[in-house]
C-alpha positions as CSV (number, residue, x, y, z in Angstrom):
1,M,92.0,206.5,71.3
2,N,89.6,209.4,71.3
3,I,86.2,209.3,69.5
4,E,87.4,211.2,66.5
5,Q,90.2,208.6,66.0
6,E,87.9,205.7,66.5
7,V,85.5,206.8,63.9
8,R,88.2,207.8,61.4
9,I,90.0,204.5,61.7
10,K,86.9,202.4,61.4
11,A,85.6,204.4,58.5
12,I,88.9,204.0,56.6
13,R,88.8,200.2,57.3
14,A,85.2,200.1,56.0
15,K,86.3,202.0,52.9
16,C,89.0,199.5,52.2
17,A,86.6,196.7,52.7
18,A,84.1,198.3,50.3
19,G,86.8,198.2,47.7
20,A,87.3,194.5,48.1
21,L,83.5,193.8,48.1
22,R,83.1,195.7,44.8
23,T,84.9,192.9,43.0
24,T,83.2,189.9,44.7
25,S,80.8,187.5,43.1
26,D,77.2,187.0,44.3
27,E,78.3,183.6,45.5
28,Q,81.0,185.0,47.7
29,R,78.7,187.5,49.3
30,N,76.1,184.8,49.8
31,D,78.7,182.6,51.5
32,A,79.3,185.5,53.9
33,L,75.6,185.8,54.7
34,M,75.3,182.0,55.3
35,A,78.3,182.1,57.6
36,M,76.5,184.9,59.5
37,V,73.5,182.7,59.9
38,R,75.6,179.9,61.4
39,E,77.3,182.3,63.8
40,I,74.0,183.7,65.0
41,R,72.3,180.4,65.5
42,G,75.4,178.9,67.2
43,S,75.8,181.9,69.5
44,A,72.2,182.4,70.6
45,E,73.0,182.0,74.3
46,A,75.9,184.5,74.2
47,I,73.7,187.0,72.3
48,K,70.9,186.6,74.9
49,E,73.5,187.1,77.7
50,A,74.7,190.4,76.2
51,N,71.1,191.5,75.6
52,A,70.1,190.6,79.2
53,A,72.7,193.1,80.4
54,D,71.2,195.7,78.2
55,M,67.7,194.9,79.4
56,R,68.8,195.3,83.0
57,A,70.5,198.6,82.3
58,G,67.4,199.8,80.4
59,E,65.0,198.9,83.3
60,E,67.3,200.7,85.7
61,A,67.3,203.8,83.4
62,G,63.5,203.8,83.3
63,L,62.9,202.9,79.7
64,S,59.3,202.6,78.7
65,A,57.7,199.2,78.1
66,A,57.6,199.9,74.4
67,L,61.3,200.7,74.2
68,L,62.2,197.7,76.3
69,D,60.2,195.6,73.8
70,R,62.3,197.1,71.0
71,L,65.4,196.2,72.8
72,L,64.6,192.6,73.8
73,L,66.1,189.6,71.9
74,T,64.2,186.4,72.4
75,D,65.0,183.0,70.8
76,E,62.3,183.7,68.3
77,R,63.7,187.2,67.4
78,I,67.2,185.8,67.1
79,E,65.9,183.1,64.8
80,D,64.1,185.7,62.8
81,M,67.4,187.5,62.2
82,A,69.0,184.3,60.9
83,V,66.0,183.6,58.6
84,G,66.1,187.2,57.3
85,L,69.7,186.7,56.3
86,E,68.8,183.4,54.5
87,Q,66.1,185.2,52.6
88,V,68.4,188.0,51.6
89,A,70.9,185.4,50.4
90,D,68.2,183.9,48.1
91,F,67.6,187.2,46.3
92,A,69.0,187.7,42.8
93,D,72.3,189.4,42.5
94,P,71.5,193.2,42.5
95,L,74.9,194.1,40.9
96,G,75.9,194.1,37.2
97,I,72.3,194.5,36.0
98,V,72.1,196.4,32.8
99,L,69.4,199.1,33.3
100,S,69.7,200.5,29.8
101,E,71.8,200.0,26.7
102,T,72.0,202.1,23.6
103,T,74.3,202.5,20.6
104,R,74.7,206.0,19.4
105,P,74.9,206.9,15.7
106,N,78.7,207.2,15.9
107,G,78.9,203.6,17.2
108,L,79.5,204.4,20.8
109,L,77.8,201.7,23.0
110,I,76.5,203.1,26.3
111,R,75.3,200.9,29.1
112,K,73.9,201.8,32.5
113,V,74.9,199.1,35.1
114,T,74.1,198.7,38.8
115,V,77.0,198.9,41.3
116,P,77.4,199.2,45.1
117,L,77.1,202.5,46.9
118,G,80.3,201.9,48.9
119,V,80.2,202.5,52.7
120,I,76.8,202.8,54.3
121,G,76.7,204.3,57.8
122,I,73.8,203.3,60.0
123,V,72.9,205.4,63.1
124,Y,70.2,203.7,65.1
125,E,68.6,203.4,68.5
126,S,67.3,200.5,70.7
127,R,66.7,197.7,68.2
128,P,69.7,195.4,68.0
129,N,68.2,193.4,65.1
130,V,69.1,196.4,63.0
131,T,72.7,195.4,63.4
132,V,72.1,192.1,61.5
133,D,69.5,193.4,59.0
134,A,71.7,196.3,58.0
135,A,74.9,194.2,57.6
136,G,73.2,191.5,55.6
137,L,71.5,193.9,53.2
138,C,74.6,196.0,52.7
139,I,76.9,193.0,52.0
140,K,74.4,191.4,49.6
141,A,74.5,194.7,47.6
142,G,78.3,194.8,47.8
143,N,78.6,197.5,50.4
144,A,80.6,197.7,53.7
145,V,78.6,198.9,56.7
146,L,79.7,201.3,59.5
147,L,77.3,200.9,62.5
148,R,76.6,203.2,65.4
149,G,73.9,201.9,67.7
150,G,72.4,203.5,70.7
151,K,73.7,203.1,74.3
152,E,70.6,201.1,75.3
153,A,71.7,198.2,73.1
154,I,75.4,198.6,73.1
155,R,76.3,195.2,74.5
156,S,73.9,193.4,72.2
157,N,75.2,195.4,69.1
158,I,78.9,194.8,69.9
159,A,78.2,191.0,70.3
160,L,76.3,190.8,67.1
161,A,78.7,192.9,65.1
162,G,81.6,190.7,66.3
163,L,79.8,187.6,65.1
164,L,79.2,189.2,61.7
165,S,82.8,190.2,61.3
166,D,83.9,186.7,62.2
167,A,81.6,185.3,59.5
168,C,83.1,187.6,56.9
169,E,86.6,186.5,57.9
170,Q,85.6,182.8,57.6
171,V,84.9,183.2,53.9
172,D,88.0,185.3,53.1
173,L,86.3,188.7,53.1
174,P,87.7,191.5,55.2
175,R,86.5,191.7,58.8
176,S,85.9,195.4,58.2
177,C,83.0,194.6,55.9
178,V,81.1,195.1,59.2
179,E,82.5,197.8,61.5
180,I,80.9,199.1,64.7
181,I,81.6,202.3,66.6
182,E,81.7,201.1,70.2
183,S,81.7,204.5,71.9
184,T,78.2,205.8,72.8
185,D,79.5,209.4,73.0
186,R,77.2,211.6,70.9
187,E,80.2,213.1,69.3
188,G,80.7,209.8,67.5
189,V,77.6,210.4,65.5
190,Q,78.7,213.9,64.5
191,E,82.1,212.5,63.4
192,M,80.5,209.7,61.4
193,I,78.0,211.9,59.5
194,R,80.7,214.3,58.5
195,A,83.1,211.6,57.3
196,D,82.2,212.2,53.6
197,E,85.7,211.2,52.5
198,Y,85.0,207.6,53.5
199,V,81.2,207.2,54.0
200,D,78.9,207.3,51.0
201,L,75.4,207.3,52.6
202,I,74.0,207.7,56.2
203,V,70.8,206.0,57.2
204,P,69.4,207.2,60.6
205,R,66.9,205.0,62.4
206,G,65.4,206.3,65.6
207,G,63.4,209.1,67.1
208,Q,62.7,212.4,65.5
209,G,65.4,214.2,67.6
210,L,68.1,211.8,66.3
211,I,67.0,212.1,62.7
212,R,66.7,215.9,62.8
213,A,70.2,216.1,64.3
214,V,71.7,213.9,61.6
215,V,69.9,215.7,58.7
216,E,70.9,219.2,60.0
217,N,74.6,218.3,60.6
218,A,75.5,215.7,58.0
219,S,77.8,216.3,55.1
220,V,77.2,212.7,53.9
221,P,74.0,212.2,52.0
222,V,71.1,211.0,54.2
223,L,68.4,208.5,53.6
224,K,65.8,209.0,56.3
225,H,62.3,208.9,57.6
226,D,61.5,211.8,59.9
227,R,59.1,209.9,62.0
228,G,56.3,207.3,61.7
229,L,53.2,209.4,62.2
230,C,50.8,206.9,60.5
231,N,47.1,207.6,59.9
232,I,44.0,205.5,59.3
233,Y,40.7,206.7,57.9
234,V,37.5,204.7,58.4
235,D,35.0,205.6,55.6
236,A,31.2,205.8,55.8
237,T,30.9,202.2,54.8
238,C,33.2,199.3,55.7
239,D,33.2,195.8,57.1
240,L,32.8,196.7,60.8
241,Q,34.1,193.6,62.5
242,R,37.2,193.3,60.3
243,T,38.0,197.0,60.4
244,V,38.0,196.9,64.2
245,A,40.4,194.0,64.1
246,C,42.8,195.7,61.6
247,V,42.8,199.0,63.5
248,N,43.6,197.1,66.7
249,N,46.5,195.3,64.9
250,A,47.8,198.6,63.6
251,K,47.9,200.1,67.1
252,T,48.6,197.3,69.6
253,Q,50.6,194.6,67.9
254,R,53.9,196.5,68.4
255,P,53.1,200.1,69.4
256,G,56.7,201.1,69.6
257,T,57.4,200.7,65.9
258,C,57.3,203.4,63.2
259,N,54.5,201.7,61.3
260,A,52.0,201.7,64.2
261,V,49.0,203.9,63.7
262,E,48.9,207.1,65.7
263,N,45.9,209.0,64.3
264,L,42.5,207.7,63.5
265,W,39.9,209.6,61.5
266,V,36.3,208.2,61.2
267,H,33.5,209.4,58.9
268,V,30.6,211.1,60.8
269,D,28.1,208.7,59.2
270,N,29.9,205.6,60.7
271,L,29.7,206.3,64.4
272,A,29.0,202.6,64.9
273,A,32.6,201.9,63.7
274,L,33.9,204.8,65.9
275,K,32.3,203.3,69.0
276,A,33.3,199.8,68.3
277,I,36.9,200.7,67.5
278,V,37.3,202.9,70.5
279,A,35.8,200.3,72.9
280,D,38.1,197.6,71.4
281,L,41.2,199.7,71.7
282,Q,40.4,200.6,75.3
283,A,39.8,197.0,76.2
284,A,43.4,196.4,74.8
285,G,44.8,199.0,77.2
286,V,45.0,201.9,74.7
287,E,44.6,205.4,75.9
288,V,42.2,207.1,73.5
289,R,42.5,210.9,73.1
290,G,39.6,212.4,71.1
291,T,38.0,215.7,70.0
292,E,34.6,216.7,71.4
293,P,32.6,214.7,68.9
294,V,34.5,211.6,69.9
295,Q,34.1,212.3,73.6
296,E,30.4,212.7,73.1
297,A,30.1,209.4,71.3
298,C,32.4,207.3,73.4
299,A,33.1,206.9,77.1
300,N,36.4,207.4,78.9
301,V,38.0,209.4,76.1
302,A,40.6,212.0,77.1
303,P,40.6,215.4,75.4
304,A,42.8,215.6,72.3
305,T,44.8,218.7,71.4
306,E,46.2,219.8,68.1
307,Q,49.6,218.7,69.4
308,D,48.3,215.2,70.0
309,F,47.6,214.7,66.3
310,D,51.2,215.8,65.6
311,T,52.7,213.4,68.0
312,E,54.4,210.0,67.3
313,Y,53.5,208.3,70.5
314,L,55.3,204.9,70.0
315,D,53.1,203.8,72.8
316,L,49.5,202.5,73.6
317,I,48.0,206.0,72.9
318,I,46.0,207.1,69.9
319,S,44.4,210.4,68.7
320,V,40.9,210.2,67.2
321,D,38.6,212.6,65.4
322,V,35.5,212.6,63.3
323,V,35.4,214.0,59.7
324,N,32.5,215.0,57.5
325,S,33.9,213.6,54.2
326,L,36.7,211.7,52.5
327,Q,38.1,215.1,51.4
328,Q,38.3,216.3,54.9
329,A,40.0,213.1,56.0
330,I,42.6,213.5,53.2
331,A,43.2,217.1,54.2
332,Q,43.8,216.2,57.8
333,I,46.1,213.3,56.9
334,Q,48.1,215.6,54.6
335,K,48.3,218.1,57.4
336,F,49.7,215.7,60.1
337,S,51.3,212.8,58.2
338,S,55.0,212.2,58.1
339,A,54.6,210.6,54.6
340,H,55.3,207.1,56.1
341,S,52.1,204.9,55.9
342,E,48.4,205.6,55.7
343,A,45.4,203.3,55.4
344,I,41.7,203.6,54.3
345,F,39.0,201.2,55.3
346,T,36.1,201.4,52.9
347,D,33.8,199.3,50.8
348,S,34.1,201.9,48.0
349,A,36.7,201.2,45.4
350,E,36.2,204.7,44.1
351,N,37.0,206.3,47.5
352,A,40.0,204.0,47.9
353,A,41.3,205.0,44.5
354,R,40.9,208.7,45.4
355,F,42.7,208.2,48.7
356,F,45.6,206.5,46.8
357,A,45.8,209.3,44.3
358,E,45.7,212.2,46.7
359,I,47.7,211.0,49.6
360,D,51.4,211.3,48.9
361,S,53.0,208.9,51.5
362,A,55.5,206.2,50.8
363,C,53.1,203.4,51.6
364,L,49.3,203.3,51.3
365,Y,46.8,200.6,52.2
366,H,43.2,199.8,51.3
367,N,41.6,197.6,54.0
368,A,44.9,196.5,55.5
369,S,46.9,197.4,58.6
370,T,49.8,199.9,58.4
371,R,51.9,197.3,60.2
372,F,52.7,195.8,56.8
373,T,55.2,198.5,56.0
374,D,58.2,196.3,56.7
375,G,60.9,194.8,54.5
376,G,60.0,191.2,55.5
377,Q,56.4,191.7,54.8
378,F,57.2,193.2,51.4
379,G,59.3,190.2,50.5
380,M,62.6,191.9,51.0
381,G,63.8,189.6,53.7
382,A,64.5,192.6,55.9
383,E,65.0,196.3,55.4
384,I,67.6,198.8,56.3
385,G,64.9,201.4,57.1
386,I,61.7,203.0,55.9
387,S,62.5,206.0,53.7
388,T,60.2,209.0,53.4
389,N,62.6,210.6,51.0
390,R,61.4,211.2,47.5
391,L,64.9,210.8,45.9
392,H,66.8,207.5,45.4
393,A,64.6,205.3,47.6
394,R,61.2,205.4,49.2
395,G,59.3,203.1,51.7
396,P,61.1,199.9,52.9
397,V,64.8,200.1,51.7
398,G,66.0,196.6,50.7
399,V,68.8,195.3,48.6
400,P,68.0,197.0,45.2
401,E,67.8,200.3,46.9
402,L,71.4,200.0,48.3
403,T,72.9,200.1,44.8
404,T,73.6,202.9,42.4
405,Y,74.8,202.8,38.8
406,K,77.6,203.8,36.5
407,W,77.8,204.3,32.8
408,L,80.0,201.9,30.8
409,S,80.8,203.0,27.3
410,A,82.8,201.3,24.5
411,G,83.8,202.4,20.9
412,D,86.0,201.5,18.1
413,Y,88.7,204.0,18.9
414,L,86.2,206.8,18.7
415,S,87.0,210.5,19.0
416,R,84.4,213.2,19.5
417,E,83.9,215.4,16.5
């Protein structure tokens, strides 16, 4: 079977499964999620064995430490996947919600009611937990899912998807509620994103190159974030010690994630914060790249170029500059931001409010790390991705964002006059 045939067959199967899911109850879908939990917990050793093979291949291929971290499945991360599914199962039923209801003067009753999207295609790289998060969220919202992971995690993804399909079958749902494209040929992505006869939405998760390729070539609607170029601004006044800790968290906790900070802007009147933050980051192994004012104030800072401030490092590297005002900080963030997540650290409620009003990113924070942009942290259990779109969904995409609506109308044998 060639790649075109594989994608077409699996997309058709997913479409059929979506038809079956559309008529299920919330209880049936929750049963599937809990069966998935049991499969994951009961197969932890098999999952780790498949993941170990991916890790060995990744090391041989020269993947960076950050990418290897994204790939790794530990006992804790496997348990986190199971817990995430349990949390999703506890959410209220997102389907059949009446969003509006009106009766027209002629007696026609019109209701706007939530329904599933259909088949959601996920194109992703490196992180095998996406396999589980995506499947759980999609099924809770009554959607089938068509997965296409990267070659780095192919063994892990196939193992996990098989367990999820088994779980669906155990509760009398079609195995094809969860389908995975096993070929890592790039042509598989192209076939998938053009399968608009069967796939209703594509969610790409990965580097900027992948996302650009999907957006430019897809005939299926795309829900995306271009990249996670997150910014932090440290104002003229702030709690120095706690700001240092939060910036460290935003950069070093998991530098390979899209919500890690890449650019730091510090007010010229707060050089004490600049020096303390830079020293703290350097002690944590971060390479600091700064403009001339930063290099003059701090030791061991590499020169920063314009391109550095436009780079999503996904690594222990950060670009730093000094600004003369809140307005200049806002202008610089608007210039380089990917509209993902930005934070301000300030004692001024007025400045925080202005930052919130003028910065148009999906997620904004006052005195908190950008690392909170995450479905689990937002109480969603998990997320299918972080959207920087302005239509349909924005920020962490959870269960409610994976639904659409239709209009249901009833009359007493009404005819239009």
